[in-house]
KOLKEKOL-170599 format. One record per residue: residue number from 1; residue in one letter; x, y, z of N, C-alpha, C, O in turn. Coordinates in Angstrom, 3 decimals, always signed. Example, Ala and Ser with C-alpha at 12.3 -4.5 7.8 and 13.67 -1.06 7.14 Angstrom:
<pts>
{resi: 1 resn: A n_c1: +13.190 n_c2: -5.690 n_c3: +7.800 ca_c1: +12.300 ca_c2: -4.500 ca_c3: +7.800 c_c1: +13.200 c_c2: -3.300 c_c3: +7.800 o_c1: +14.236 o_c2: -3.319 o_c3: +8.465}
{resi: 2 resn: S n_c1: +12.850 n_c2: -2.250 n_c3: +7.080 ca_c1: +13.670 ca_c2: -1.060 ca_c3: +7.140 c_c1: +12.900 c_c2: +0.030 c_c3: +7.870 o_c1: +13.409 o_c2: +1.138 o_c3: +8.039}
</pts>
This chain:
<pts>
{resi: 1 resn: M n_c1: -9.686 n_c2: +117.331 n_c3: -80.733 ca_c1: -10.388 ca_c2: +117.486 ca_c3: -78.923 c_c1: -8.804 c_c2: +117.493 c_c3: -78.100 o_c1: -8.143 o_c2: +116.455 o_c3: -78.096}
{resi: 2 resn: W n_c1: -8.167 n_c2: +119.043 n_c3: -77.262 ca_c1: -7.608 ca_c2: +119.301 ca_c3: -76.301 c_c1: -6.703 c_c2: +118.338 c_c3: -74.863 o_c1: -7.399 o_c2: +117.860 o_c3: -73.967}
{resi: 3 resn: H n_c1: -5.436 n_c2: +118.199 n_c3: -74.836 ca_c1: -5.837 ca_c2: +117.516 ca_c3: -73.440 c_c1: -5.023 c_c2: +118.678 c_c3: -72.919 o_c1: -3.990 o_c2: +119.249 o_c3: -73.268}
{resi: 4 resn: I n_c1: -6.256 n_c2: +118.842 n_c3: -71.552 ca_c1: -5.546 ca_c2: +119.342 ca_c3: -70.256 c_c1: -4.550 c_c2: +118.508 c_c3: -69.296 o_c1: -5.008 o_c2: +117.442 o_c3: -68.884}
{resi: 5 resn: Q n_c1: -3.620 n_c2: +118.758 n_c3: -69.007 ca_c1: -2.299 ca_c2: +118.385 ca_c3: -67.720 c_c1: -2.297 c_c2: +119.661 c_c3: -66.726 o_c1: -1.936 o_c2: +120.835 o_c3: -66.803}
{resi: 6 resn: E n_c1: -2.939 n_c2: +118.754 n_c3: -65.674 ca_c1: -2.622 ca_c2: +119.584 ca_c3: -64.307 c_c1: -1.268 c_c2: +119.594 c_c3: -64.189 o_c1: -0.459 o_c2: +118.846 o_c3: -64.738}
{resi: 7 resn: H n_c1: -1.069 n_c2: +120.534 n_c3: -63.400 ca_c1: +0.292 ca_c2: +120.660 ca_c3: -63.058 c_c1: -0.864 c_c2: +119.972 c_c3: -60.710 o_c1: -1.765 o_c2: +120.495 o_c3: -60.053}
{resi: 8 resn: R n_c1: -0.031 n_c2: +118.766 n_c3: -60.514 ca_c1: -0.074 ca_c2: +117.512 ca_c3: -59.420 c_c1: -0.618 c_c2: +118.451 c_c3: -57.733 o_c1: -0.502 o_c2: +117.762 o_c3: -56.720}
{resi: 9 resn: N n_c1: -1.076 n_c2: +119.690 n_c3: -57.570 ca_c1: -0.354 ca_c2: +120.311 ca_c3: -57.144 c_c1: -1.836 c_c2: +120.618 c_c3: -57.457 o_c1: -2.487 o_c2: +120.851 o_c3: -56.439}
{resi: 10 resn: I n_c1: -2.485 n_c2: +120.671 n_c3: -58.539 ca_c1: -3.952 ca_c2: +121.575 ca_c3: -58.118 c_c1: -5.159 c_c2: +121.160 c_c3: -58.436 o_c1: -6.015 o_c2: +121.661 o_c3: -59.165}
{resi: 11 resn: D n_c1: -5.133 n_c2: +119.925 n_c3: -57.641 ca_c1: -6.111 ca_c2: +119.095 ca_c3: -56.737 c_c1: -6.451 c_c2: +119.338 c_c3: -55.624 o_c1: -7.572 o_c2: +119.079 o_c3: -55.188}
{resi: 12 resn: K n_c1: -5.456 n_c2: +119.926 n_c3: -54.924 ca_c1: -5.310 ca_c2: +120.290 ca_c3: -52.916 c_c1: -5.244 c_c2: +121.792 c_c3: -52.988 o_c1: -5.291 o_c2: +122.313 o_c3: -51.874}
{resi: 13 resn: I n_c1: -5.108 n_c2: +122.975 n_c3: -54.419 ca_c1: -5.164 ca_c2: +124.390 ca_c3: -54.655 c_c1: -6.483 c_c2: +124.604 c_c3: -54.707 o_c1: -6.782 o_c2: +125.692 o_c3: -54.214}
{resi: 14 resn: C n_c1: -7.952 n_c2: +123.596 n_c3: -55.371 ca_c1: -8.820 ca_c2: +123.308 ca_c3: -55.193 c_c1: -9.674 c_c2: +123.365 c_c3: -54.420 o_c1: -10.805 o_c2: +123.827 o_c3: -54.567}
{resi: 15 resn: G n_c1: -9.115 n_c2: +122.810 n_c3: -53.360 ca_c1: -10.067 ca_c2: +122.211 ca_c3: -51.902 c_c1: -9.060 c_c2: +123.478 c_c3: -50.962 o_c1: -8.520 o_c2: +123.423 o_c3: -49.857}
{resi: 16 resn: K n_c1: -9.126 n_c2: +124.373 n_c3: -51.823 ca_c1: -8.781 ca_c2: +125.295 ca_c3: -50.700 c_c1: -9.552 c_c2: +126.941 c_c3: -51.314 o_c1: -9.904 o_c2: +127.924 o_c3: -50.662}
{resi: 17 resn: L n_c1: -9.600 n_c2: +126.653 n_c3: -52.913 ca_c1: -10.449 ca_c2: +127.505 ca_c3: -53.256 c_c1: -12.154 c_c2: +127.637 c_c3: -52.995 o_c1: -12.916 o_c2: +126.772 o_c3: -52.563}
{resi: 18 resn: P n_c1: -12.535 n_c2: +129.427 n_c3: -53.537 ca_c1: -13.984 ca_c2: +128.570 ca_c3: -53.509 c_c1: -15.103 c_c2: +127.998 c_c3: -54.043 o_c1: -14.643 o_c2: +127.143 o_c3: -54.800}
{resi: 19 resn: Q n_c1: -15.958 n_c2: +127.965 n_c3: -54.090 ca_c1: -16.199 ca_c2: +127.513 ca_c3: -55.062 c_c1: -16.861 c_c2: +127.419 c_c3: -56.212 o_c1: -17.253 o_c2: +126.528 o_c3: -56.965}
{resi: 20 resn: Q n_c1: -16.886 n_c2: +128.877 n_c3: -56.127 ca_c1: -17.324 ca_c2: +129.487 ca_c3: -57.562 c_c1: -16.491 c_c2: +129.410 c_c3: -58.557 o_c1: -16.856 o_c2: +129.620 o_c3: -59.714}
{resi: 21 resn: I n_c1: -14.371 n_c2: +128.874 n_c3: -57.996 ca_c1: -13.421 ca_c2: +130.185 ca_c3: -58.784 c_c1: -13.480 c_c2: +128.440 c_c3: -59.055 o_c1: -12.690 o_c2: +127.983 o_c3: -59.883}
{resi: 22 resn: V n_c1: -14.393 n_c2: +127.536 n_c3: -58.366 ca_c1: -13.375 ca_c2: +125.669 ca_c3: -59.440 c_c1: -14.301 c_c2: +126.279 c_c3: -60.008 o_c1: -13.790 o_c2: +127.296 o_c3: -60.478}
{resi: 23 resn: K n_c1: -16.181 n_c2: +126.232 n_c3: -60.419 ca_c1: -16.585 ca_c2: +125.631 ca_c3: -61.408 c_c1: -16.819 c_c2: +126.642 c_c3: -62.188 o_c1: -17.782 o_c2: +126.390 o_c3: -62.912}
{resi: 24 resn: K n_c1: -16.241 n_c2: +127.991 n_c3: -62.427 ca_c1: -15.675 ca_c2: +128.660 ca_c3: -63.232 c_c1: -14.578 c_c2: +128.504 c_c3: -63.655 o_c1: -14.261 o_c2: +129.057 o_c3: -64.708}
{resi: 25 resn: Y n_c1: -13.415 n_c2: +127.469 n_c3: -62.751 ca_c1: -12.674 ca_c2: +126.912 ca_c3: -63.589 c_c1: -12.788 c_c2: +125.262 c_c3: -64.739 o_c1: -12.104 o_c2: +124.991 o_c3: -65.725}
{resi: 26 resn: E n_c1: -13.925 n_c2: +124.443 n_c3: -64.081 ca_c1: -14.126 ca_c2: +123.584 ca_c3: -64.291 c_c1: -14.873 c_c2: +123.964 c_c3: -66.001 o_c1: -14.474 o_c2: +123.379 o_c3: -67.008}
{resi: 27 resn: L n_c1: -15.683 n_c2: +124.739 n_c3: -66.023 ca_c1: -15.316 ca_c2: +125.886 ca_c3: -67.111 c_c1: -14.550 c_c2: +126.249 c_c3: -68.185 o_c1: -14.568 o_c2: +126.083 o_c3: -69.404}
{resi: 28 resn: W n_c1: -14.108 n_c2: +126.603 n_c3: -67.652 ca_c1: -12.389 ca_c2: +126.954 ca_c3: -68.860 c_c1: -11.831 c_c2: +125.926 c_c3: -69.165 o_c1: -11.237 o_c2: +125.685 o_c3: -70.216}
{resi: 29 resn: K n_c1: -11.993 n_c2: +125.235 n_c3: -68.234 ca_c1: -11.358 ca_c2: +123.094 ca_c3: -68.662 c_c1: -12.033 c_c2: +122.822 c_c3: -69.669 o_c1: -11.496 o_c2: +122.739 o_c3: -70.774}
{resi: 30 resn: N n_c1: -13.844 n_c2: +122.556 n_c3: -69.416 ca_c1: -14.397 ca_c2: +122.324 ca_c3: -70.850 c_c1: -14.275 c_c2: +122.980 c_c3: -72.264 o_c1: -14.327 o_c2: +122.599 o_c3: -73.434}
{resi: 31 resn: I n_c1: -14.033 n_c2: +124.488 n_c3: -71.390 ca_c1: -13.788 ca_c2: +125.624 ca_c3: -73.201 c_c1: -12.681 c_c2: +125.211 c_c3: -73.977 o_c1: -12.665 o_c2: +124.948 o_c3: -75.180}
{resi: 32 resn: V n_c1: -11.460 n_c2: +125.176 n_c3: -72.891 ca_c1: -9.746 ca_c2: +124.181 ca_c3: -73.201 c_c1: -10.000 c_c2: +123.423 c_c3: -73.747 o_c1: -9.909 o_c2: +123.642 o_c3: -74.955}
{resi: 33 resn: F n_c1: -10.565 n_c2: +121.809 n_c3: -73.278 ca_c1: -10.947 ca_c2: +120.397 ca_c3: -73.662 c_c1: -11.711 c_c2: +120.830 c_c3: -75.358 o_c1: -11.159 o_c2: +120.241 o_c3: -76.287}
{resi: 34 resn: R n_c1: -12.531 n_c2: +121.493 n_c3: -75.638 ca_c1: -13.349 ca_c2: +121.324 ca_c3: -76.153 c_c1: -12.751 c_c2: +121.480 c_c3: -78.249 o_c1: -12.771 o_c2: +120.879 o_c3: -79.323}
{resi: 35 resn: H n_c1: -12.051 n_c2: +123.506 n_c3: -77.173 ca_c1: -12.572 ca_c2: +123.937 ca_c3: -78.465 c_c1: -10.955 c_c2: +124.727 c_c3: -78.562 o_c1: -10.792 o_c2: +125.781 o_c3: -79.176}
{resi: 36 resn: G n_c1: -10.084 n_c2: +124.155 n_c3: -77.995 ca_c1: -8.931 ca_c2: +124.707 ca_c3: -77.595 c_c1: -8.616 c_c2: +126.026 c_c3: -76.962 o_c1: -9.580 o_c2: +126.735 o_c3: -76.674}
{resi: 37 resn: P n_c1: -7.445 n_c2: +126.448 n_c3: -76.711 ca_c1: -7.017 ca_c2: +128.086 ca_c3: -75.998 c_c1: -7.495 c_c2: +128.927 c_c3: -76.815 o_c1: -7.884 o_c2: +130.013 o_c3: -76.386}
{resi: 38 resn: D n_c1: -7.544 n_c2: +128.727 n_c3: -77.679 ca_c1: -8.080 ca_c2: +130.350 ca_c3: -79.071 c_c1: -9.188 c_c2: +130.593 c_c3: -78.498 o_c1: -9.556 o_c2: +131.703 o_c3: -78.112}
{resi: 39 resn: K n_c1: -9.917 n_c2: +129.344 n_c3: -78.391 ca_c1: -11.573 ca_c2: +130.328 ca_c3: -78.267 c_c1: -11.915 c_c2: +131.045 c_c3: -77.149 o_c1: -12.708 o_c2: +131.975 o_c3: -77.291}
{resi: 40 resn: L n_c1: -11.418 n_c2: +130.764 n_c3: -75.935 ca_c1: -11.483 ca_c2: +131.871 ca_c3: -74.391 c_c1: -11.094 c_c2: +133.074 c_c3: -75.191 o_c1: -11.555 o_c2: +133.991 o_c3: -74.510}
{resi: 41 resn: R n_c1: -10.656 n_c2: +133.484 n_c3: -75.984 ca_c1: -10.677 ca_c2: +135.165 ca_c3: -76.686 c_c1: -11.704 c_c2: +135.653 c_c3: -77.439 o_c1: -11.660 o_c2: +136.570 o_c3: -78.259}
{resi: 42 resn: A n_c1: -13.247 n_c2: +134.536 n_c3: -76.888 ca_c1: -13.849 ca_c2: +134.545 ca_c3: -77.470 c_c1: -15.478 c_c2: +134.671 c_c3: -76.398 o_c1: -16.702 o_c2: +134.634 o_c3: -76.518}
{resi: 43 resn: F n_c1: -14.320 n_c2: +134.845 n_c3: -75.300 ca_c1: -15.397 ca_c2: +135.018 ca_c3: -74.047 c_c1: -14.957 c_c2: +136.530 c_c3: -72.990 o_c1: -14.313 o_c2: +136.207 o_c3: -71.992}
{resi: 44 resn: P n_c1: -15.122 n_c2: +137.434 n_c3: -73.066 ca_c1: -14.001 ca_c2: +138.457 ca_c3: -72.724 c_c1: -14.790 c_c2: +138.273 c_c3: -71.262 o_c1: -15.349 o_c2: +139.294 o_c3: -70.862}
{resi: 45 resn: G n_c1: -14.878 n_c2: +137.312 n_c3: -70.580 ca_c1: -14.750 ca_c2: +137.863 ca_c3: -69.076 c_c1: -13.766 c_c2: +136.849 c_c3: -68.941 o_c1: -13.882 o_c2: +136.478 o_c3: -67.773}
{resi: 46 resn: F n_c1: -12.634 n_c2: +136.027 n_c3: -69.620 ca_c1: -12.047 ca_c2: +135.548 ca_c3: -68.938 c_c1: -10.914 c_c2: +136.349 c_c3: -69.437 o_c1: -9.968 o_c2: +136.355 o_c3: -68.649}
{resi: 47 resn: H n_c1: -10.768 n_c2: +136.904 n_c3: -70.323 ca_c1: -10.189 ca_c2: +138.788 ca_c3: -70.246 c_c1: -8.320 c_c2: +137.489 c_c3: -70.341 o_c1: -7.246 o_c2: +137.809 o_c3: -69.832}
{resi: 48 resn: D n_c1: -8.501 n_c2: +136.613 n_c3: -70.862 ca_c1: -7.264 ca_c2: +135.434 ca_c3: -72.277 c_c1: -6.347 c_c2: +136.459 c_c3: -72.477 o_c1: -6.507 o_c2: +137.515 o_c3: -73.087}
{resi: 49 resn: E n_c1: -5.059 n_c2: +135.900 n_c3: -71.715 ca_c1: -3.285 ca_c2: +137.402 ca_c3: -72.541 c_c1: -2.360 c_c2: +136.706 c_c3: -72.153 o_c1: -2.364 o_c2: +135.953 o_c3: -71.179}
{resi: 50 resn: T n_c1: -1.705 n_c2: +136.865 n_c3: -72.722 ca_c1: +0.402 ca_c2: +136.752 ca_c3: -72.974 c_c1: +1.011 c_c2: +137.186 c_c3: -71.881 o_c1: +1.411 o_c2: +138.349 o_c3: -71.835}
{resi: 51 resn: L n_c1: +1.169 n_c2: +136.365 n_c3: -70.880 ca_c1: +2.413 ca_c2: +136.850 ca_c3: -70.127 c_c1: +3.930 c_c2: +137.774 c_c3: -70.419 o_c1: +4.077 o_c2: +137.741 o_c3: -71.641}
{resi: 52 resn: K n_c1: +4.675 n_c2: +138.284 n_c3: -70.016 ca_c1: +5.363 ca_c2: +139.407 ca_c3: -70.494 c_c1: +6.163 c_c2: +138.600 c_c3: -69.687 o_c1: +5.425 o_c2: +137.754 o_c3: -69.182}
{resi: 53 resn: G n_c1: +7.575 n_c2: +138.418 n_c3: -69.240 ca_c1: +9.362 ca_c2: +138.849 ca_c3: -69.308 c_c1: +9.388 c_c2: +137.129 c_c3: -68.840 o_c1: +8.962 o_c2: +136.123 o_c3: -69.407}
{resi: 54 resn: Q n_c1: +9.861 n_c2: +137.274 n_c3: -67.976 ca_c1: +9.692 ca_c2: +135.399 ca_c3: -67.407 c_c1: +8.869 c_c2: +134.207 c_c3: -67.545 o_c1: +9.028 o_c2: +133.067 o_c3: -67.108}
{resi: 55 resn: R n_c1: +7.809 n_c2: +134.818 n_c3: -68.365 ca_c1: +6.855 ca_c2: +134.640 ca_c3: -68.251 c_c1: +6.737 c_c2: +134.632 c_c3: -69.699 o_c1: +5.759 o_c2: +134.066 o_c3: -70.187}
{resi: 56 resn: K n_c1: +7.220 n_c2: +134.940 n_c3: -70.120 ca_c1: +6.733 ca_c2: +134.969 ca_c3: -72.244 c_c1: +5.636 c_c2: +133.748 c_c3: -72.529 o_c1: +4.449 o_c2: +133.555 o_c3: -72.793}
{resi: 57 resn: N n_c1: +7.062 n_c2: +132.976 n_c3: -72.248 ca_c1: +6.219 ca_c2: +131.751 ca_c3: -72.802 c_c1: +5.124 c_c2: +131.201 c_c3: -71.854 o_c1: +5.347 o_c2: +130.105 o_c3: -71.340}
{resi: 58 resn: Q n_c1: +4.202 n_c2: +131.711 n_c3: -71.625 ca_c1: +2.738 ca_c2: +131.098 ca_c3: -71.136 c_c1: +1.628 c_c2: +132.226 c_c3: -70.957 o_c1: +2.022 o_c2: +133.385 o_c3: -70.827}
{resi: 59 resn: R n_c1: +0.523 n_c2: +132.006 n_c3: -70.947 ca_c1: -0.785 ca_c2: +132.892 ca_c3: -70.657 c_c1: -1.606 c_c2: +132.954 c_c3: -69.596 o_c1: -1.747 o_c2: +131.938 o_c3: -68.915}
{resi: 60 resn: S n_c1: -1.972 n_c2: +133.589 n_c3: -69.417 ca_c1: -3.163 ca_c2: +133.431 ca_c3: -68.244 c_c1: -4.627 c_c2: +133.678 c_c3: -68.599 o_c1: -4.728 o_c2: +134.432 o_c3: -69.567}
{resi: 61 resn: S n_c1: -5.652 n_c2: +133.310 n_c3: -68.157 ca_c1: -7.122 ca_c2: +132.978 ca_c3: -67.952 c_c1: -7.946 c_c2: +133.379 c_c3: -66.687 o_c1: -8.048 o_c2: +132.655 o_c3: -65.697}
{resi: 62 resn: R n_c1: -8.886 n_c2: +135.388 n_c3: -66.907 ca_c1: -8.899 ca_c2: +135.592 ca_c3: -64.816 c_c1: -10.258 c_c2: +134.180 c_c3: -65.232 o_c1: -10.809 o_c2: +133.669 o_c3: -66.207}
{resi: 63 resn: L n_c1: -10.236 n_c2: +134.101 n_c3: -63.856 ca_c1: -11.538 ca_c2: +133.373 ca_c3: -63.371 c_c1: -12.054 c_c2: +134.536 c_c3: -62.020 o_c1: -12.571 o_c2: +133.676 o_c3: -61.306}
{resi: 64 resn: S n_c1: -12.199 n_c2: +135.497 n_c3: -61.442 ca_c1: -12.830 ca_c2: +135.916 ca_c3: -61.432 c_c1: -11.873 c_c2: +137.468 c_c3: -61.666 o_c1: -11.157 o_c2: +137.818 o_c3: -62.604}
{resi: 65 resn: L n_c1: -12.200 n_c2: +138.087 n_c3: -60.506 ca_c1: -11.519 ca_c2: +139.317 ca_c3: -60.388 c_c1: -9.639 c_c2: +139.036 c_c3: -59.448 o_c1: -8.522 o_c2: +139.467 o_c3: -59.735}
{resi: 66 resn: Q n_c1: -9.959 n_c2: +138.460 n_c3: -58.727 ca_c1: -7.994 ca_c2: +138.246 ca_c3: -58.353 c_c1: -8.412 c_c2: +137.194 c_c3: -58.305 o_c1: -8.566 o_c2: +137.153 o_c3: -57.084}
{resi: 67 resn: Y n_c1: -8.984 n_c2: +135.569 n_c3: -58.891 ca_c1: -8.488 ca_c2: +134.385 ca_c3: -59.138 c_c1: -8.130 c_c2: +134.666 c_c3: -60.959 o_c1: -8.627 o_c2: +135.303 o_c3: -61.887}
{resi: 68 resn: W n_c1: -6.839 n_c2: +133.647 n_c3: -60.699 ca_c1: -6.312 ca_c2: +133.753 ca_c3: -62.478 c_c1: -5.445 c_c2: +132.204 c_c3: -62.209 o_c1: -4.964 o_c2: +131.749 o_c3: -61.172}
{resi: 69 resn: V n_c1: -5.499 n_c2: +131.507 n_c3: -63.964 ca_c1: -5.048 ca_c2: +130.462 ca_c3: -63.906 c_c1: -4.470 c_c2: +130.732 c_c3: -65.091 o_c1: -5.037 o_c2: +131.257 o_c3: -66.050}
{resi: 70 resn: T n_c1: -2.605 n_c2: +130.146 n_c3: -65.003 ca_c1: -1.339 ca_c2: +131.052 ca_c3: -65.326 c_c1: -1.430 c_c2: +128.831 c_c3: -66.692 o_c1: -1.728 o_c2: +127.691 o_c3: -66.338}
{resi: 71 resn: Y n_c1: -1.154 n_c2: +129.199 n_c3: -67.562 ca_c1: -1.469 ca_c2: +127.739 ca_c3: -68.298 c_c1: -0.417 c_c2: +127.827 c_c3: -69.522 o_c1: -0.307 o_c2: +128.921 o_c3: -70.074}
{resi: 72 resn: S n_c1: +0.268 n_c2: +126.871 n_c3: -69.925 ca_c1: +1.189 ca_c2: +127.659 ca_c3: -71.406 c_c1: +0.425 c_c2: +126.377 c_c3: -71.772 o_c1: -0.296 o_c2: +125.533 o_c3: -71.239}
{resi: 73 resn: V n_c1: +1.224 n_c2: +126.822 n_c3: -73.533 ca_c1: +0.270 ca_c2: +125.653 ca_c3: -74.815 c_c1: +1.118 c_c2: +125.518 c_c3: -75.321 o_c1: +1.719 o_c2: +126.372 o_c3: -75.973}
{resi: 74 resn: H n_c1: +1.544 n_c2: +123.868 n_c3: -75.085 ca_c1: +2.334 ca_c2: +123.372 ca_c3: -77.090 c_c1: +1.732 c_c2: +122.443 c_c3: -78.381 o_c1: +1.484 o_c2: +121.315 o_c3: -78.806}
{resi: 75 resn: Q n_c1: +1.718 n_c2: +123.830 n_c3: -78.617 ca_c1: +1.504 ca_c2: +123.515 ca_c3: -79.690 c_c1: +1.713 c_c2: +121.848 c_c3: -80.780 o_c1: +0.949 o_c2: +121.443 o_c3: -81.656}
{resi: 76 resn: D n_c1: +2.590 n_c2: +121.418 n_c3: -80.443 ca_c1: +2.967 ca_c2: +120.012 ca_c3: -81.321 c_c1: +3.057 c_c2: +119.045 c_c3: -80.809 o_c1: +3.136 o_c2: +118.120 o_c3: -81.618}
{resi: 77 resn: I n_c1: +3.086 n_c2: +118.783 n_c3: -79.920 ca_c1: +1.750 ca_c2: +117.564 ca_c3: -79.142 c_c1: +0.417 c_c2: +118.028 c_c3: -78.302 o_c1: +0.220 o_c2: +117.378 o_c3: -77.275}
{resi: 78 resn: V n_c1: -0.477 n_c2: +119.019 n_c3: -78.590 ca_c1: -1.570 ca_c2: +119.584 ca_c3: -78.639 c_c1: -1.766 c_c2: +119.305 c_c3: -77.163 o_c1: -2.593 o_c2: +118.409 o_c3: -76.991}
{resi: 79 resn: T n_c1: -1.234 n_c2: +119.822 n_c3: -75.998 ca_c1: -1.290 ca_c2: +119.890 ca_c3: -74.963 c_c1: -1.142 c_c2: +121.774 c_c3: -73.642 o_c1: -0.178 o_c2: +122.462 o_c3: -73.308}
{resi: 80 resn: V n_c1: -2.488 n_c2: +121.847 n_c3: -73.369 ca_c1: -2.482 ca_c2: +122.323 ca_c3: -71.941 c_c1: -1.773 c_c2: +122.141 c_c3: -70.805 o_c1: -2.213 o_c2: +121.157 o_c3: -70.211}
{resi: 81 resn: Y n_c1: -0.732 n_c2: +122.732 n_c3: -70.153 ca_c1: +0.170 ca_c2: +122.672 ca_c3: -68.980 c_c1: -0.970 c_c2: +123.731 c_c3: -68.460 o_c1: -1.393 o_c2: +124.599 o_c3: -69.224}
{resi: 82 resn: V n_c1: -1.430 n_c2: +123.607 n_c3: -67.143 ca_c1: -1.748 ca_c2: +124.675 ca_c3: -65.988 c_c1: -0.815 c_c2: +124.387 c_c3: -64.973 o_c1: -0.270 o_c2: +123.353 o_c3: -64.586}
{resi: 83 resn: L n_c1: -0.773 n_c2: +125.644 n_c3: -64.623 ca_c1: +0.809 ca_c2: +125.478 ca_c3: -63.818 c_c1: +0.608 c_c2: +125.748 c_c3: -62.269 o_c1: +1.152 o_c2: +125.305 o_c3: -61.257}
{resi: 84 resn: E n_c1: -1.120 n_c2: +127.307 n_c3: -62.682 ca_c1: -1.356 ca_c2: +127.027 ca_c3: -61.702 c_c1: -2.826 c_c2: +128.503 c_c3: -61.493 o_c1: -3.128 o_c2: +129.314 o_c3: -62.368}
{resi: 85 resn: I n_c1: -3.481 n_c2: +128.392 n_c3: -60.011 ca_c1: -4.191 ca_c2: +129.106 ca_c3: -59.898 c_c1: -3.535 c_c2: +129.720 c_c3: -58.839 o_c1: -2.509 o_c2: +129.248 o_c3: -58.350}
{resi: 86 resn: T n_c1: -4.112 n_c2: +130.838 n_c3: -58.418 ca_c1: -3.666 ca_c2: +132.076 ca_c3: -57.587 c_c1: -4.333 c_c2: +133.329 c_c3: -58.057 o_c1: -4.756 o_c2: +133.757 o_c3: -59.131}
{resi: 87 resn: P n_c1: -4.244 n_c2: +133.823 n_c3: -56.590 ca_c1: -5.137 ca_c2: +135.033 ca_c3: -56.366 c_c1: -3.964 c_c2: +136.860 c_c3: -57.156 o_c1: -2.762 o_c2: +136.977 o_c3: -56.921}
{resi: 88 resn: H n_c1: -4.339 n_c2: +137.350 n_c3: -57.543 ca_c1: -3.435 ca_c2: +137.799 ca_c3: -58.102 c_c1: -3.276 c_c2: +139.071 c_c3: -57.059 o_c1: -3.766 o_c2: +138.733 o_c3: -55.982}
{resi: 89 resn: H n_c1: -2.831 n_c2: +140.231 n_c3: -57.016 ca_c1: -2.659 ca_c2: +140.562 ca_c3: -55.978 c_c1: -2.329 c_c2: +142.116 c_c3: -56.479 o_c1: -1.265 o_c2: +142.374 o_c3: -57.042}
{resi: 90 resn: Y n_c1: -3.332 n_c2: +143.111 n_c3: -56.223 ca_c1: -3.285 ca_c2: +144.915 ca_c3: -56.305 c_c1: -2.592 c_c2: +145.498 c_c3: -55.565 o_c1: -2.543 o_c2: +146.727 o_c3: -55.603}
</pts>
């Protein structure tokens, strides 16, 4: 089992998000907790990918067309750090 450590503001952020995004985030956390972040690639709807540039050590998963969850993985301590849930600006 994996540990998920959320940024201290995630609860506050989730309070402002649409309910379907919060439900999808809970599903995302459940998958990561039980199977690890590698399992997210089996679900094409999450469109899990490695970020580039200054965020090259982070990953993101799609919660909807607009909202993404950004996280980093530290294998040595088997912890996923959820950094933010933000709308993607096109």
